[in-house]
N, C-alpha and C positions, 0 to 999 in steps of 0.2 A: 759488250761484255767487258768487265773490268779486270779480269785476270790478265797477267802479263803473257801467258802461253795459251795458245788456241790450238785445239786438236782438229784435224781434218781427216776424212776417210776417202780413199779411192777404191772403188770396187771393180775387180776384174773377173769376168765369167769364163770358165773353161769347160768345153764340151768333151766328155769322155766317150770313147767308142768301144764296142764289144770286140772279143777276140775273133779273128777271121776264120780260125779253124773250127770253131764250134758250130753247133747246130743253130740255124737261124731261128728256130722256135724258142730256143732258150735265151734268145737275146734279150737283155734287160732294157728297160727304157732309159733314155738319156737322163743323166743327172747333172745339175748345175751347181757349181761351187763358187764361193765368194772369197776373195783374198782381201784382207784388210791392210791397208798401208797407212801408217801414221806419219804425218809430217808436222814438225814443230816450227811454228812461225813466230818471230819476235814481234812484240807489240809495237804499234805505230805511235809516234809522238803526237800529242794533241795539236789540233789545228790552231795556230796562233792568231788566225783571223776570225775570231768570233766563237770558237769552240768553248763551251762552258767548263770552268775548272771545277773539279770535284774535290780537291784538297788544297787549302790555302797554304802557300809556301812563302814565308817571310824571310827576307835576308836578315843578317845580323844588324845592318844599318837601320832597317825598318823597326826592328825590335828596340833598338836603342832610342830611336825617335819617340816611340810610344812611351817608353819608360820616362824619358825626360819630360814629355808632355804631362804625364800623370803627376810627376814631381812638381812641375811648374804650377799646375792647377792647385795642388795641395798647399804650395807656398803662398799662392795668392789668397786662398781661403784662410790660412793661418794669419797672414798679414792683415786681412780685413777684420778678423776676430780680435787681434791685438789692438788694432786702431780703435775698434769699438770699446774694448775694455779700457783703453787709455782715456777716451772721452768720458766714460762713466766714472772712472777714478777721479778725473779732474772735477766733475760735477759734485761727487761725494766729498772731495777735499774742500771745495768752496763752501758746501753746506756745513761741514764740520767746523770750518773757520768761523762761519756766521754763528753757529750754535755756541762755539767757544766764547766769542765776543759777547753774545747775549747773556751767557751764564756769568761771565765776569762782571758785566754791568748790573745784572740783577742780583748778584751775590750780596747777602746782607753785610752791612758795614762791620758787624761784630766779628766776622771771620778774620778780618785783618788783625784785630787785637788778639784773637784766639791763637793765630799762627805765629805771633811774635815770639822770639826767644833771644836770649843773650849769649855772649861768648862764655867760654869756660871760666869758672871762678866768679862770674857775675850773676846776680840774682835779679829775676824779673818781678816787678811789683807795679801793677797798673800799666802805665805807658813808659816806664823808666827802668833802667838797669842800674844796679847798685853793686859796688865792690867794697867789702869790709876788709881792711888790711890786717895783717898779722904781725907787722913790724912797726917800729916806732921811729917817727921822723918829726922834724919841726914843721910848723904850719906852712912855711914857704916851700920846703922840700916835699911835703905831702901834696901841695898843689901842683908842683912841677911833675911829680909822678903821675897824677891824674891827667895832666895835659899831654904827657907822652902817650897816654892811652886814649887820646882824642876825647877826653872827658874833662871834668873839673870837680872841685870839692862840692859837696851836695848843697843845693839851695832848697829850703823847705817852703813849699807854697801852700800846702793844705793841712788841715787837721788830721786827715787820714794818713798823709805821708809822715807827719810827726809821730802819730801813734804806731805806725808800722816800724819806724826806726827805733822807737823806744822798746817795743816788744822784741825786736830782733837783737838789739844790743844787750838787753837783759839776759839773753841766753848765752852770748859769746863773751861778755865782760868777765874777766877773772877776779876783779876786785872793785870796790866802789870808786877807786881812783883810775881805773883802766878805761878812760873815756876816749872819745874819738873826735878829731877835728871836723868841723863843718865849714862851709864857704862864707863865713860872716866875720867881719873885722871892722875896727875903727882906727886902723893904723894911719890913715890919711889925715883924719881930724878927730880929736878926742870927743867921744860922745856921739859921733855921727856914724852909725853902724850901716855898713854897705855890704851887699852880697857880692860874690865874685863876678857877677855879670854887670856890676855898676849900679844896680837898683837899690833904693833905700829900704831899710827894714820898716815894714808897716807897723806903726805904733799900736794898732788894734789887733795885730796878729803876731804874737811873740810868746815864747815859752821859757822865760828866764827862771832859773831856780830861785829859791828864797834868798833875798838880799843880793841878788845878782842883777846887773854887773856891778862889781865893787872895786875894780882896778886895784887889787889887793897888794901888788908889788910895784909901787912907783919907783923904788930904787933901781929896778931892772928895766926901766923904761915904760912900765905900766903893762896891764894885761889887755892887749889889743885884739886878741883872737878868741874865737868861741869854740868850745868843745861841748859834746853832748853825751848823755848817758847817766843812768841812775840805777845802781844795783844795791839793794838793801844789805847792810852788813849783818853778819850772823849774830843773832842774839846769844849771849853766853848763859844758857840755861844748864843746870845740872841734869843728869839723866833722869832723876826722880821728878823734877819739875816738867821735863819734856813729856814723861809718861803721864803725869797728871793732866797736862794740857791736852794730850791726845785722847785720853779716856774721857775727859770732860767734853771735848768736841764730839766724840763718838756718841756719848750719852745724849747730848742735846740734839744731835742729828737723828738719833733713833726716836726720840720723843716727837720731834717735828715730823718725821716720816710717818709715825703712827697716827698723829693728828691729821696729817694730809690724807692718808689712806682712809681713815674713818670718814672724812669729809667727802672723798671721792665716791665711797660706797653709797653714802646717803644721796649724793648728787646723781649717781648712776641710777638708783632706784626711782628717783623723781623724774628723770628724763627718759626712762625706758619706754613708756607708752608714747611719749612725744616722738621719740626716735622711730618707733614702729610706724607711726602715722606719717612721718616725713619720708621714710623709705617707700611706703605704699604710694604716696603722692608722686614721688620721683619716678617710680616705675610706670605709673599711669601717664606721666608727661613725657616719658622717653619716646624717641621716634618709633613709629609703628613697624617699619620694615626691618627685616634682619640685615638687608644690604647696608642701611645707614649705620646700624650698630657695628657691623664689621668694619665699615669705612673709617669711623671716627678715630683716627690715630693722631693727627696733628690739630686739625680744627674740629670743634665740637658744635653741633647744631642744637640750639635752644630757642624755641619760638621762631621769630623771624630774623634771628641774628646768628652769626658764626663767631665762636670765641677761640682764641689761642692763649694757652697758659704756658709761659716760658719756663725753661729749665735752667737758664743762665742768668747772670746778674749784670745789669747796666744802670747808668744814671737815668733820670727821668727823660732828659732830652734824647739820649741815645736809644732808649726804649721806644720813644715815639718815632724816631727815624726808622727803626726796624719795622714797626707796624706799617708805616707809610710805604716802605719797600714792598709790603705785601698787599698794597691797595686797600689798607685798613687804617685804623687809628687806635690810640689808647681808648679803653672802654668808657662810654658815657652811660650812667645808670639813670634810667627814666622811670622805672616802676619798682614797687615793693617786691613784686614777683621776681624781677631781675636781680635785685639786691639779695633776696633770699636764695636764689639759685647760685649766685656767686659765693655766698657764705658757705653753703653746703659743699660746693665743689672745692673751695680752698681748704676747708677743714680736712679733707681727705689728702690733699697733696702738700700741705705745709709741713716742713720737717721740724719746725719749732715755733714757739709763739712769736719770735722775731722774724720769721721767714715770710714777710708780707709782700704784697704785689702792688706795683704802681697802677693807678687809674688816671683817666684823662681830666683831672681837675687841678687847677693851680691859681694862686694869686700873685704870680711873679710880676705881672704888669703893674698892679697897684695893691698894696697891702690891704687885706680883708675883703677885697673884691674878687670873689671866687668865680672863675670862668671855666667852662668845659672847653675841650679842644676844638669844638665847632664854633666857639665864640659866644655861646649862650651863657647867661648868668645862672648861678645855682639858685634854685627855687628855695626861698627861706622856709617854706612850709614842707619841703621835701628834702631832708638831709639826714644822714646817718652817722653823725660824729660820735665817737666814743666819749666816755665821761672825761671832762676836763680838756677836750679837744675842740678846735685847734688852739694850741698854746704858744706857737712860735718859740719853741724851747731853746733854740741855739742862735741867738742874735749875733754872736761873734762869727758865725759861719755865713752871715747874710740873711739869716732867718729861714724858717721852715715854710717853703712856698709851694711844695708839691704834696699830693695826697696819696697815701698807700692804704690798702684794705686787707683785712684778714683777722680772724680770731680762731686760734687753734683749739682752744679748750671748750668751745661752745658751738653747737649747731643751731641754737635758737636765737642767740643774741645778734640782731642785725645792726646794732649800733657799733660799727667796727671800722670807722674812718679815722685815720691818724695823719696829721701833717708831719712832714719830714724835710730835711735839707735835700734839695734836688740833686746834688752832686753825689749822694750816697748810692752805691749800687744796690739794686733790688731786682727781683723778678717782676714780670709785668703781664698785663692782660690786653690783648688786641681784640678789636671787635669790627666786623663788617657785615653788611646786609646779606642775608641768604637770598639765592635766586628762587623766585616763585616757581612752584610746581616740581621742584627737585627735593628728594628725600634726604639730601646730604649737602654739605658745603662743597663748593668748587674752588680749587686752587687758582 
């Protein structure tokens, strides 16, 4: 029994007798009575030698040991988890570093120029920064000012740079005589014009004004430094003459516009049926699966080739470098079907008749020997030069040795190749072979 108190009973039997004086016949039988005696006994302690405990009794020390054991196991589990996370983090970090380096190496070279910028008050054009002063100094003082800015007076190397400076100065010059110093001088030897970097002025590349240089002031030591700028002086017309000129220009413009609109309406009617036919053909030749239609965001699939039409402007050489970064090259046109596809596509994305695209054709190695980027010669029986092309129109720029494509105002005229100076920025078309069996181009 588990109770701490145990009840025991002791029974005592008492025999009662009848009264002596009464009749023996009336004597009742003997009756037995029980007396109950309760004794409370204290419970005995358990046997220390093998008796089974029925209730575990831990001391405070044992409880503390159990708690510390649980905490120690939890700490070991947490330590193992942290160590595992640290190993994973290091692996991910190394992978990120590798991806970062790969992205940097594969990033197109154009991004470097796109991200360039100049300091405050300097203007970015091409790969150079320009500062146009608002104060007046001598040529020597102007040069010292530039040198303090870790720069020098401008040296003009290209026709594009000369044109940029002329257009910019036209806006900021306050009068025809408000000209700007450039880094050209013959102060060391009369008639020997040198740039500030010590190089001689190229006799085939100069932009002197009419009757210049004339060394007009010999009494002051001569005119040995060069300034730039041309701002037309205001013509002194009366108000009535100005009004007549304006009305005359407006009238001529209106007549020209009406003539042009009439021509466009006639041309539109003539080309309507042809345009419907071209659209139907384009729909039929479009990739069959909806997946490829949704996919074509950057590269476009046509036949067995993938094409990329750029949105930025680069020189011919930089355009080709961009394509080569994409495991492609500037487009080589092999068939009339391909030429016609490109013409239709460019007509939709050209912003103006001058917004043409570079293709992979050049005669930069030898004049009039036109070669594709894969080294093959242009087939004399298969070419699409525009009327009067190639004409090598700008020999002073080294000649027009690269070819661009595009005709904004016509979808049917496939004769739309034009030669151009290779250093002029244009948009471009890349081409690479499509993978067989796939309904789309793979990056």
